[in-house]
NUMITOR-337915 format. One record per residue: residue in three letters; z negated, y negated, x negated of N, C-alpha, C in turn. Coordinates in steps of 0.2 Angstrom, whole numbers, plus 5000, padded with zeros to 4 digits. Each point is the difference from the previous one (the first is absolute). Layout:
residues N
ALAZYXZYXZYX/...
END
This chain:
residues 683
MET486549315011500250065005499750064998/PRO499750045004499750064999500550054997/GLN499850054996500450054997500350045005/THR499750025006500250045005500649975003/ASP499949935002500649975004500650004995/MET499949984994500650004995500350075000/SER499650055000500350074999500450015007/VAL499849985005500450015007500649965000/LYS500049944997500649965000500550034995/ALA499750034994500550034996500350065003/THR499650045004500350065003500549985005/SER499949945004500549985005500649984997/GLN499949964994500649984997500550064997/LYS499650054998500450064998500450035005/VAL499650015006500450035006500549965002/THR500049935000500549965002500650014996/SER499950004993500550014995500450065001/GLU499650065002500350065000500450005007/LYS499849975005500449995006500749974999/VAL499949944996500749974998500450044996/THR499750044995500450044996500450055003/ARG499750035005500350065004500549975005/ARG500549974998500549975004500550065003/ARG500249985006500550055004500649994997/TRP500550055001500650014997500449935002/PRO500049985006500449945002499849944995/ALA499449994999499849954996500250014993/LEU500050064997500350014994500749994999/LEU500450025006500749995000500249925000/LEU499649965003500149935001499949974993/GLN499650034995500049974994500550024995/ASP500450045002500650024995500649985004/ARG500349944997500549975004500750045000/PHE500150044995500650045000499950065005/ALA499550034999499850065005500049975007/PHE499749945001500049985007500749985003/ALA500449974995500749995003500450065001/ALA499950054996500350075001499850035006/ALA499349995002499850035006500349975006/LEU500149935000500349965005500750035001/VAL500350014995500750025001500050075003/LEU499650054998500050065003499850005007/VAL499549965002499849995007500549975004/ALA500449954997500649985004500550055001/VAL500150044995500550065001499750045006/ALA499450024999499750055005500049975007/VAL499949935001500049975007500750005002/CYS500549994996500750005002500250075002/ALA499750054997500250075001499750025007/VAL499449985002499650025006500249965006/LEU500149934999500149955005500749985001/GLY500450024995500749984999500450015007/PRO500050075002500450015006499849965006/LEU499449985001499849965005500249935000/LEU500149984994500249934999500749995000/ILE500450044997500749995000500450045005/GLY499750055004500450035005500650034997/ASP500649995003500650034998500449954996/LEU499749954997500449964995500350034994/ALA499650054998500350034994500650045001/THR500150025006500650055001500649965004/ARG499849945003500549965004500549974996/GLN500650025001500649984996500349945004/ASN500349954995500449945002500650004996/LEU500550035002500650004996500449945000/ARG499849955005500349945000499849954994/ASP499450014998499849964994499650044995/PRO500450044996499750044995499949964994/GLY499550034995500049974994499749934999/ARG499549985005499749934999499650004994/PRO500149944996499649994994499349995002/PRO499550014995499349995001499849935000/PHE499349995001499649945000500349955005/SER500150025006500249965005499650035007/LEU499849955003499650015007500449985006/ASP500749994999500449985005500050055006/HIS500050074998500050055005499450045001/GLY499449974998499450035001499750034994/TRP499350015000499750034994500350064997/ALA500250055005500350064998500649994995/PHE500349955000500649994995499849964994/VAL499449994999499849954994500250034993/LEU500150075000500350034994500750025001/GLY500349985005500750015001500150065004/SER500750025001500150065004500550044996/ASP500150075002500550044996500750005003/SER500450054998500750005002500150015008/LEU499450035003500150015007499649955004/GLY499849954997499749945003499250025002/ARG499750054997499350015001499649964995/PRO499449975002499649964996499750044995/VAL500049984994499750034994499350005000/ALA499749955002499249995001499850055005/ALA500350015005499750055005500150074998/ARG500650014996500150074998499550024994/LEU499849944996499550024995499350025003/ILE499849965006499450025003500050075003/ALA500650025003500150075003500050054994/ALA500349984994500050054995499450014997/ALA499549955000499450014997499650065003/GLY500050015007499750055003500350074998/THR500750004999500350074998499850014993/THR500049954996499950024993499350024999/LEU499549975003499350024999499950065004/SER500350025005499950065004500250064995/VAL500449994995500250054996499550004994/ALA499949944997499650004993499350025001/VAL499749975006499250015001499950075001/PRO500350035005499850075001500150054994/ALA500649994997500250044994499449994995/VAL499849944998499549994995499350035002/LEU499849995007499450035002500050075000/CYS500550045002500050075000500050034993/SER500449974996500050034993499349984996/LEU499749945002499349994997499550045003/ALA500050025006499550045003500050074997/VAL500650035000500150074998499950004993/GLY500449964996500050014993499349984997/SER499649955002499449994997499550055001/VAL499950035007499650055001500150064996/TRP500750025000500250064997499849994992/GLY500249944997499849994993499350014998/MET499649975005499350004998499750075001/TRP500250035005499850075000500250054994/ALA500649994998500350044994499649984994/GLY499949934999499749984994499250025000/TYR499750005005499350015001499950084998/HIS500450045003499950074999500350034993/GLY500649974998500350024994500350075001/GLY500150044994500250075001500750015003/TRP500150055004500650025003500249945005/ARG499549975003500249955005500349954997/GLU499849974994500349954997500750024997/ASN500150064997500650024998500550005005/VAL499950045005500450005006500249945003/SER499649955001500149945002500549964996/LEU499950004993500449964996500750034999/ARG500050075001500750035000500449985006/ILE499749995006500349985006500249934999/ALA499649964998500249934998500649994996/ASP500050044994500550004996500750025003/VAL500050055005500650025003500249945004/ILE499649975004500249945004500349944996/LEU499649994994500249944996500750024997/SER500250064999500650024997500649975003/PHE499949995007500549975004499949925001/PRO500449964997499949935001500049985008/SER499549965002499849995007500649975003/LEU500449954997500649975003500550055001/LEU500150054995500650055001499850055005/LEU499350025000499850055005500149975007/ALA499849935001500149975007500850005002/VAL500449994995500749995001500350075003/VAL499850054996500250075002499850025007/VAL499349995001499750025006500349965006/LEU500149944999500249965006500850015001/TYR500350024995500750015000500150075004/VAL499650054999500150065004499849995007/PHE499449975001499749995007500249935002/SER500049985006500149945003499549954997/PRO500349944998499549954997499649975006/SER499349994999499649975005499449984996/ALA499649955003499449974998499550064998/VAL499950055005499550054999500250044994/GLY500650024999500350044994499849964994/ILE500249945000499849964994499350004998/VAL499549995005499350004999499850074997/LEU500250065003499850064997500350024993/VAL500649984999500350014993499649964995/LEU499949945001499749954995499250024999/ALA499750025006499350024999499950064996/ILE500550055001499950074996500249984993/ALA500549964999500249984993499549974996/ARG499549965004499549964996499450035000/ILE499950065003499350034999499850024993/PRO500550024996499850024993499749944996/VAL500249945002499749944996499349995001/TYR499850015006499349995002499650074998/LEU500350055000499750064998499850004993/ARG500549984996499950004992499549954998/THR500049945004499549954998499350025002/ALA499950035006499450025002499750064996/ARG500450044998499950064996499749984994/ALA500449954996499849984994499349975000/GLU499949955005499349975000499550055002/SER500150045004499550055002499850054995/ALA500550024996499950054994499549964995/GLU500249944999499549964995499349995003/LEU499949995006499450005003499650065000/ARG500450065000499750065001499550024995/SER500149984994499650014994499449954999/ARG500049955004499449964999499450035002/LEU499449974997499450035001499749985008/PHE500249955003499849995006500350055005/MET500650034999500350055004499650064999/ASP499850024994499550064999499449995003/ALA499749945000499449985004500150015007/ALA500549985003500250015007500050085002/ARG500350044996500050075001499450035000/THR499549984995499350035000499649985006/PHE500249955004499749985006500350045006/GLY500550054999500350045005500549965004/THR500349954997500649965004500650055000/SER500350005006500650045001500649974997/SER500550034999500649974997500349945004/TRP500150015006500249945004499649945000/ALA499350025001499549944999500049974994/GLY500150044994500149974994500649964999/ILE500650025003500649965000499949945004/ARG499750005005499949945005499549954997/ARG499550024997499549964998500149974993/HIS500250044995500149984993500749994998/VAL500450045002500750004997500449945004/ALA500050005006500449965004499949924999/PRO499349985000499949934998500349984993/THR500050044996500349994993500750005000/VAL500350045003500850015000500349955005/LEU499649985005500449965005500349944998/PRO499749964995500349944998500750014997/THR500050054996500750024996500550025006/LEU499850045004500450025005500349955005/LEU499649955002500249945004500549964996/THR499949994993500549964996500650045000/VAL500050074999500650045000500449995007/ALA499650005006500350005006500349935001/ALA499749954998500349935001500750004996/LEU500050024994500650004996500550055003/ASP499850065003500450055003500349975007/PHE499749965003500349965006500649964998/CYS500049974994500649974998500550044999/PHE499950064996500550054999500350035006/VAL499650025005500250035006500549955004/MET499849935000500449965004500649984996/LEU500050004994500750004996500450065001/THR499750065000500450065001500350005007/GLU499649985005500349995007500649955000/SER499949954997500649954999500650034997/SER499850034994500650044997500450055004/LEU499650045004500350045004500449975006/SER499749955003500449965005500649974997/PHE499949974994500649974996500650055000/LEU499850074998500550054999500350035007/GLY499649985005500350025007499750065003/ILE499550034996499650065003499349995002/GLY499849935000499349985002500049995008/ILE499749945001500049975007500749995003/GLN500150025006500750005003500049955005/PRO500549965001500149955006499950045006/PRO499749975006499949935000499349984997/ASP499650054998499449984996500249964994/VAL499649964997500149964995499450004995/SER500250004993499549994995500249954995/TRP499649984995500249954995500550034996/GLY500050074998500550034996500650005003/LEU500050025007500750005004500349935000/MET499649955001500249935000500449984994/VAL499750024994500349994993500750045000/ALA500050065002500650045000500549975004/GLN499849975006500549975005500349944997/GLY499649964996500249944998500350004993/ARG500050054997500350004993500749994999/GLN500450015006500749995000500249925001/GLU499549965002500149945002499649954995/LEU499850024994499649964996500349934998/GLN500750004999500349944998500149955006/SER500150035006500149955006499449995004/ALA499550055000499449995004499550034996/TRP499849974995499550034995499350015004/TRP499849965005499350015003499950065003/ILE500650045002499950065004499650054996/ALA500250004993499750054996499449984996/VAL500049934998499549974996499350005003/PHE500049985006499349995004499750075001/PRO500350055002499650065000499950034993/GLY500449984995499850024993499449974998/LEU499949935002499449964998499450035003/ALA500150025007499450035003499850064997/ILE500450054997499850064997499649984993/VAL500349954996499749984994499349975001/VAL500049955005499349975001499550055003/THR500250045004499550055003499850054994/THR500450024996499850054995499649964995/VAL500249944998499649964995499349995003/SER499949985006499449995003499650065000/ALA500350065002499650065000499750024993/THR500449984995499850024993499449954998/ILE500149945002499449954998499450025004/LEU500050025006499550025004499750074997/ALA500450044997499850064997499549994995/ALA500249954995499549984995499449985002/TRP500049965005499349975003499650065003/ALA500450045004499650065003499750044994/ARG500350014995499850044994499349984998/LEU499949934999499449974998499550005006/SER500249995006499550005006499750075001/THR500450054999499750075002499750034994/ASP500149984994499750034995499349974999/PRO499450045001499349974999499949974993/GLY500450034995499949974993500349944999/GLN500549985004500349934999499949965006/ARG499850025006499949965006499649934998/TRP499650004996499549944999500549954997/ARG500550014997500449954997500449965005/GLN500150035006500449965005499749945002/GLY500449955000499749935003499649974995/LEU500050014993499649974995500249925000/ARG499449965000500149934999500049984993/ARG500449964998500049984993499549954999/ALA499550014995499549954999500349934998/PRO499749955001500349934998500050004993/ARG500549974997500050004992499649944998/ARG499650024995499549954997500449974994/SER499849944998500349974994499850044994/PRO500549994995499850044994499349984997/GLY499849945001499449974997499450015004/ALA500150045005499450015005499450044996/THR499449975001499550034996499650055004/ALA499650044997499650055003499549975006/GLN499849944998499649975005500449995007/THR500649985000500449995006500150075003/ALA500150054996500150075003499450025004/VAL499449994997499450025003499849965006/GLU500249945000499849965006500550025006/SER500650024998500550025005499950075003/SER499650044996499950075002499650015006/PRO500150055004499650015006499250004999/GLY499749975004499350005000499749964994/SER500349964996499749964995499849945002/ALA499549974996499749945002500349954994/GLY500349955002500349954996499649974995/SER499449985001499649974996499750044995/GLY499950065002499650054996500450054996/ALA500750005000500450044997500049994993/GLY500050054996500050004993500450054997/ARG500150004993500350054997499750024994/ALA500250064997499750034994500149964994/LEU499650014995500149964994500550044995/PRO500549974998500550044996499850014993/SER499649974997499850024993499550055000/PRO500150054996499450054999499549974996/ALA500149954996499549984995499549955002/VAL500349955004499649955003500050005007/SER499450015003499950015007500049945004/SER499849944996499949945003500649965000/SER500650024998500649964999500249985007/SER500449945000500249975007500550045003/PRO500050025006500550045003500649955001/SER500049945001500549965001500549994994/SER499750014994500450004994500250064997/SER499950065003500150064998500850025000/ALA500349985005500750025001500449964995/SER499849934999500449964995499950024993/SER499450024998499850024993500150074998/ALA500250045005500050084999500550014995/SER500649975000500650014996499949984993/SER499649954999499949984993499350024997/SER499550025004499450024997499950085000/SER500450035004499950085000500150034994/PRO499650054998500150034993500650045000/THR500250024994500650045000499950075003/GLY500550025004499950075003499650005006/THR499749945003499649995005500349995007/LEU499850045005500349995007499549965003/VAL500249945003499649965004500349995007/VAL499650035005500249995007499649955003/ASP500449955003499649945002500249985007/GLY499550015005500249985007500550045003/LEU500150074999500550045003499950015007/SER500449995004500050025008500650035002/VAL499950055004500650055002500050005008/ASP500549995003500150005007500450065002/VAL499850035005500550065003500249985007/ARG500750005001500349985006499950065005/THR499749985006499950055006500349975006/PRO500150045005500349975006499649955003/ALA499350004999499649955002500049934996/GLY500350014994500049944996499850024993/PRO500049954995499750024993499350025000/VAL499850054996499350014999499950004992/ALA499449964999499850004993499650064998/VAL500350044995499650064998499749994993/VAL500349954996499749984994499949925000/ARG499449984999499849935001499749974994/GLY500449964996499749964995499750044994/VAL500350064998499750044995500149974993/SER499550004996500149974993499650054995/PHE500350024995499650034995500450004993/ALA499750024995500450004993499850064996/VAL500450024996499950064995500349984994/ARG499750024994500249994993500350064998/SER500449994994500250064996499550044998/GLY500050075001499550044998499450015004/GLU500149975006499450005005500250035006/THR499550035003500150045007499649965005/LEU500449985005499749965006500150055006/ALA499550015003500050055006500049965006/LEU500550015005500049975007499750055004/LEU499449995003499550045003500049985007/GLY500050055005499949995007500150055004/GLU499950005007500150055004500850005002/SER500250065002500750015002500249945005/GLY500649974999500249955005499849934998/CYS499749994994499749934999500549964996/GLY500650034999500649964997500150014992/LYS499750064997500050014993500850024998/SER500250055004500750024998500549945002/MET499949975005500549945002500049954995/THR499449994997500049954994500450024994/ALA499950064998500450034995500750005001/HIS500250025006500850005002500349935000/ALA499649955002500249945000500149974993/VAL499650024996500049974993500650044996/ALA500150065002500650044997500749995004/GLY500049965005500649995004500250065004/LEU499650045002500250065004499750005007/LEU500049945003499849995007500550035005/ASP499850025005500550025005500349945003/ALA500650025003500449945003499649965005/ALA499650035004499649975005499449964997/ALA499950004994499449964997500349954995/GLU499749954999500249954995499449964997/VAL500149974994499549964997500049935003/GLY499449995003500049935004499849944995/ALA499650024995499849944995499750044994/GLY499949964995499750024994500450014994/HIS499750024994500450014994499750064997/ALA500550034995499850064996500249984993/TRP499649984996500349984993499950054995/LEU500650024997500050054994500349974994/ASP499549984995500349974994500349935002/GLY499749965005500249945001500650005005/GLU500250055003500650015004499850025007/ASP500149975005499850015007500550065002/VAL499850065001500450065002500249995007/LEU499649975004500150005007500649955002/ALA500249964995500549955001500750024997/LEU500050064997500650034996500550025005/GLY500650004998500650035004500050074999/PRO500550035003500150084999500250024993/TRP500449964997500250024993499449994995/ALA499649955001499549994995499450055002/ARG500050025006499550055002500250074996/ARG500650025000500250064997499949994992/ARG500149954998499949994992499250014999/LEU499649975004499350014999499750075002/ALA500350035005499850075002500050054994/GLY499550024998499950054994499749974994/PRO500349954996499749974995499449965001/GLY500149965006499549955002499550035005/LEU500250035005499650035005500250065003/SER499550055001500250075002499450025005/ILE500250055004499550025005500050085000/VAL499450035001499950075001499850015007/PHE500450045004499950015007499550065001/GLN499750005006499550055001500350075002/ASP500650005003500350075002500650014995/ALA499950044995500550014995500650045002/LEU499850055005500650045003500549955004/SER499749955003500549965004500349954995/ALA499749984994500249954996500650034995/LEU500050064999500550034996500650035004/ASN500649994998500650025003500050085000/PRO500050035006500050075000500650044998/VAL500649964999500650034999500249994992/LEU499649964997500149994993499550034995/THR500250024994499550034996499649954997/VAL499450024998499549954998500249964993/GLY500450044996500349974994500549955002/THR500450005005500449955002499749945002/GLN499550015004499649945003499649974995/LEU499750034995499649974994500549964996/ALA500650034999500549974996500349935003/GLU500050005006500349945004499849934997/PRO499349994999499849934998500349984993/PHE500150054995500349994994500849985001/ARG500350045004500749995001500149935003/ILE499649985005500149935003499849944996/HIS499450014996499849944997500250004992/GLU500050054997500250014993500750024999/ARG500450025005500750024999500050064995/MET499650045001500050064996500550055002/SER500350044996500450055002499750065004/ARG500350045003499750055004499650054996/ARG500250024994499650044995499449974998/ALA500149934997499449974998499549995005/ALA500249985006499549995006499750075001/ARG500350055000499750075001499550014995/ALA500149994994499550014995499449965001/LYS500149935002499449965001499650035006/ALA500450035005499650035006499650054998/VAL500350054996499650054997499449984996/GLU500149954996499449974997499549975004/LEU500249975006499549985004499650055004/MET500450065001499650055004499550034995/GLU500250014994499550024995499449964999/ARG500149935001499549954999499550015006/VAL500250015006499650005005499750075001/GLY500150054996499750075000500450055004/ILE500649995001500450055004500250064995/PRO499850065001500150064995500750025000/GLU500350024994500750025000500549955003/ALA499949944997500449945003500750015000/ARG500350024994500750004999500350055005/SER499750065002500350045004499949985008/ARG499449975001499949985007500349935002/ALA500349974995500449945002500550015005/GLY500350065000500550025005499750035007/ALA499449995001499750035006500049945005/TYR499850025006500049955006499349995002/PRO499849945003499449985002499650065003/HIS500350035005499650055004499850064996/GLN500250014993499850054996499449994996/PHE499749945001499449984996499449995005/SER499550014997499349995004499949935002/GLY499549995004499949935002499849964994/GLY499550024996499849974994500649984995/MET500450054999500649994996500549955002/ARG500150005007500449955003499749934999/GLN499449995001499749944999500049984992/ARG500050044996500149994993500749974998/LEU500550045004500749984999500149935003/LEU499749985005500049935003499849954996/ILE499450024997499749954995500449994994/ALA500350064997500549994995500649965001/MET500350005006500549965002499849935001/ALA499449995002499849935001499849964993/VAL499850044995499849974994500650014994/ALA500650025003500550024995500249944996/LEU500049945003500349944996499449964998/ARG499450035000499449964997499949945004/PRO499850005007499949945004499449964998/LYS500049945001499549954999499450025005/VAL500250015006499650015006500250065003/LEU499550055001500150065004499650005006/LEU500350005006499650015007500050075002/ALA499450025000499850075002499850015007/ASP500450025004499850005008499750065001/GLU499350015000499750065001500350064997/PRO500050004993500450064997499750065000/THR499450015002499750075000499950025007/THR500349975005499950035007500250075001/ALA499750045003500150075002500050054994/LEU499749974994500050054994499250025000/ASP499950064997499450024999499649964995/VAL499450014999499549964996500350014992/THR500150064998500250014993500749974999/VAL500550005004500649974999499949935000/GLN499649975005499949935001499749974993/ALA499550044997499749974994500650004994/GLN500450055000500550004995500549945001/ILE500249995006500549945002499749944998/MET499349995001499749934999499950004992/ASP499950054997499950004992500749984997/LEU500550035003500749994998500249925001/LEU499849975005500149935002499649964995/ALA499450024999499649964995500350004993/GLU500250064998500350014993500649964999/LEU500550005005500649965000499849935000/ARG499549985004499949935000499749974994/SER499650044996499749984994500650004995/GLU500450055000500550014995500649945000/GLN500249995007500549955001499749935001/ARG499449995001499749945001500349965007/MET500050055004500349975007499449995004/ALA500149955005499549995005500150055006/LEU499550035002500050055006499649975006/VAL500450005005499749995007499950065004/LEU499450025000499850075004499849995007/ILE500450025004499949995008499750075002/THR499449995003499650065002499549985005/HIS499750055003499450005004499550044998/ASP500150034994499550054997499549964995/LEU499449995002499649964996499850034993/GLY500050075000499950034994500549994995/LEU500750005002500549984995499949934997/VAL499949965005499949934998499449994995/ALA499450035001499550004996500150034993/GLU500450054999500250034994500549984996/HIS500649975004500649984996500249935000/ALA499649965004500349935001499549954996/ASP500349944998499649954996499749955005/ARG500549985005499849955005500250035007/VAL499849975005500150025007500149945004/ALA500550015005500149955005499950045007/VAL499549985004499950045006500349965006/MET500450045003500449975006499850035006/TYR500049955005499950025007500449955005/ALA500350045005500449965005500649964997/GLY500350024994500549964997499849954995/THR499449994999499749954995499650034995/VAL499949974994499550014995499449975002/VAL499450055000499449975002499550004994/GLU500150044995499649994994500450024994/THR499849974994500350024994499550004995/GLY500150034994499650004994500150064996/ARG499650014995500050064996499750055004/VAL500250064999499850065004499350014999/ALA499750004994499350024999499649945004/ASP500249945000499649955003500050015008/VAL500650015002500150005008499750065002/PHE500050064997499750065003499250004999/SER499849964995499350004999499649955005/ARG500449945001499749955004500649975004/PRO500250035006500549975004499849935003/HIS500549965000499949935003500349995007/HIS500350055003500350005007499750065004/PRO499849995006499850055004500450065001/TYR500749995000500550065000499950044994/THR500049974994500050044994499350045000/ARG499549975002499350035000500150065005/GLY500349995006500150065005500450054997/LEU500549994996500450054997499650044995/LEU499649974996499650034995499450045003/GLU499749985005499550035004500250075004/SER500750005001500350055004500250064995/VAL499949994994500250064995499450055000/PRO500150065001499550055000499750014993/ALA499350005000499750004993499450055001/GLU499750024994499450055000499549985005/GLN499849935001499549995004500150005008/HIS500750025001500250005007499950075003/LYS499850054996499950075002499550005006/GLY500350035005499550015006499949945004/SER500349954998500049945004500649975003/ARG500049965005500649975003500449964995/LEU500750014999500449964996500149935003/ASP499949954996500149935002500849995001/SER500249965004500749985001500049935003/ILE500749984999500149935003500250015008/PRO499649975004500250015007500749975002/GLY500350035005500749975002500550024995/SER500649975001500650014996500349944998/PRO500550004995500349944998500449975006/PRO500149945001500449975006500750014999/ASP500350005006500850015000500349934998/PRO500550004995500349944998500249955005/ARG500250035006500249965005499449965004/SER499450024998499449965004499450004995/VAL500249974994499449994995499549945003/PRO499450025000499549955003500149934997/THR499849955004500049934997499450004995/GLY500049954995499550004995500050054995/CYS499450034999500050064995500350065004/ALA500450034996500350065003499550065001/PHE499550004996499550064999499449995005/ARG500049945003499449985004499850055005/THR500550035003499850055006499750064997/ARG500050014994499750064997499449994995/CYS499949934999499649984995499349995003/PRO499550034996499349995002499749934999/LEU500349964996499849934998500449955004/ALA500450025005500449955004499649955003/ARG500249935000499749955003500549965004/GLU499849945003500449965004500649974996/VAL499949984994500549974996500550054998/CYS499950075000500550054998500550005006/ALA499849985006500550015005500549945001/THR499849944996500449945001500449984993/HIS499750034994500349984994500150064996/ARG500650004997500250064996499749984993/PRO499650044997499849984993500550014995/PRO500049954995500550004995499750054994/LEU500550034996499850044994499749954995/ALA499449994999499749954996499650044994/GLY499949974995499650024994499350015002/THR499750064998499350025001499750024994/GLY500349994994499750014994500550014995/THR499850024994500550004994500550065002/ASP500749985000500550045002499950045006/ARG499749975005499850035007500349955005/ALA500250035006500249965005499950045007/ALA499849975005499950035006500249965006/ALA500350035005500249965006499550015006/CYS499449974999499550015004499649935001/HIS499849985006499649945000499350014997/PHE499850064999499350024997500150034993/GLY500649994997500150034994499549984994/LYS499849945000499549974995499350035002/GLU499850015006499450035002500050074997/LEU500550045001500150074998499950004992/ALA500449954997500050004993499349994997/ASP499649965004499349984997499550055002/ALA500150045005499550055003499850054994/
END
């Protein structure tokens, strides 16, 4: 098949996948059974409220004193009496339907009014700050100083009770709830850089609120509104129960409970069924509020309707994982060689022999596959990754952004998001498969066995705890040290990683340190218990060149001193060339080439590695066009069949479209996943 046709096919697959992923709200609601059931309940209540008067006529008020107090669950007198009748012979079922309209006519307008006024007022006050914010908060404090139920009792006692009066009183009483929530969210967004950028473009205040603040605040406000609906409905029921709410001949659920409380022993159904209606409606609104919170939040919406990937058996091999991944060819799927010393070792025997033959302190990852659940189904983001690293050695995981480097490290460290799961593979550490460990065994291993350094130190450090407290935590957890002894060890660690005046600065907070110092603190925390393997996930991101060199020198010094294995995750070829011993090049979630850094960089055996090296600016490129790899890495949802790199590869042939090349040995301690790896090695 020509390369152009395959590219068009891959593009169409990607578009189809994106259309499936962008599901409408009803489809997402159908996939959440609890939210769907809650929505059905609320829809049924709304239908009863709107169409109830047409269906029941005057049944709710028609009295039959000749036959009062009929028991429920009988159709002898018609459907209206299926829930029995009250002391005046009126059918309870018909009265429940009529009461639904009255109850909703109070709760819904009260919530909508308070939501509209309070949210707009709060966003306006939070966006501008200053006197507007102070005055708004003081007004909210004054209103909140009066309990809403007590305020409603006083007002309705002075004036004649009515549905309109209840709506106005409850709407005014609930405005501060939305005002304070919207103000808090807006004040936090006010200091964000994207808000400053919007102001530099000349965005007006109301336009900034509408475009930048409202979409962020809306999910929280909708959740508060759904919960407030429950509160308002219960408040109306309480007022009707006290006799100052809805007045006869109108009927509400609260009024029905009040009228039936005197007859609980003789006719329990008069009060129980309206009470159950209140409970079921409020619980349904609460459940639907949680669903709405996820559906309206752009940061969480993608989790809606996730499909759980099918469970693979514990003994599933990487070969099975690769064959079942999107776009793979079953006969050509292969996996990386797990042994760093022998490139021609048999892949089929690697998993069984890793635990017995792996050197002390060696991490051996064999056939690791990670799936991410999406609304369109599971997507393989890591597919059959294998590598190994010995004590005192640095292995670099190299590749473009999005190739699965960080996901691989997080899977080994047991830090995958809830939407991701290990589909297959093993990670052997001193003969123990860390992927098969339970939570307690993982905690025992975290620190002394395996540790990780994240790329964003400011997010990785707790902003409300001093750095001394955070550095002392590993010693208190694993070595049961006293607070004073752990503090002393923390100071010692800070001195070890080059923090000046460590003793006095141990009481400082993370924001009081520079970016380079925060990264040193994160490294100190990671190596506190002298781990056997350290995973460094782009530890020099966003640091200047001088600090970057200091951090890498510190890692090299600690690695040499503690004889730990270091897995360096990066896309910086310069860092790999200077600080790594071996390299595993990743592309589209798989390892495409491995070997010693000097050998791989001098004579790459895979076209992707060659393209990366040729795209590095050099002296000979002055005044000429910089080489680059055409195209971009494939979307994990639509990885091309056969070789994943073929759509960008200058050596692509027909075999590349039908068979995925296995990672096979191409020389001493060398391997490449390319049908023409041997030709490149011999060239």
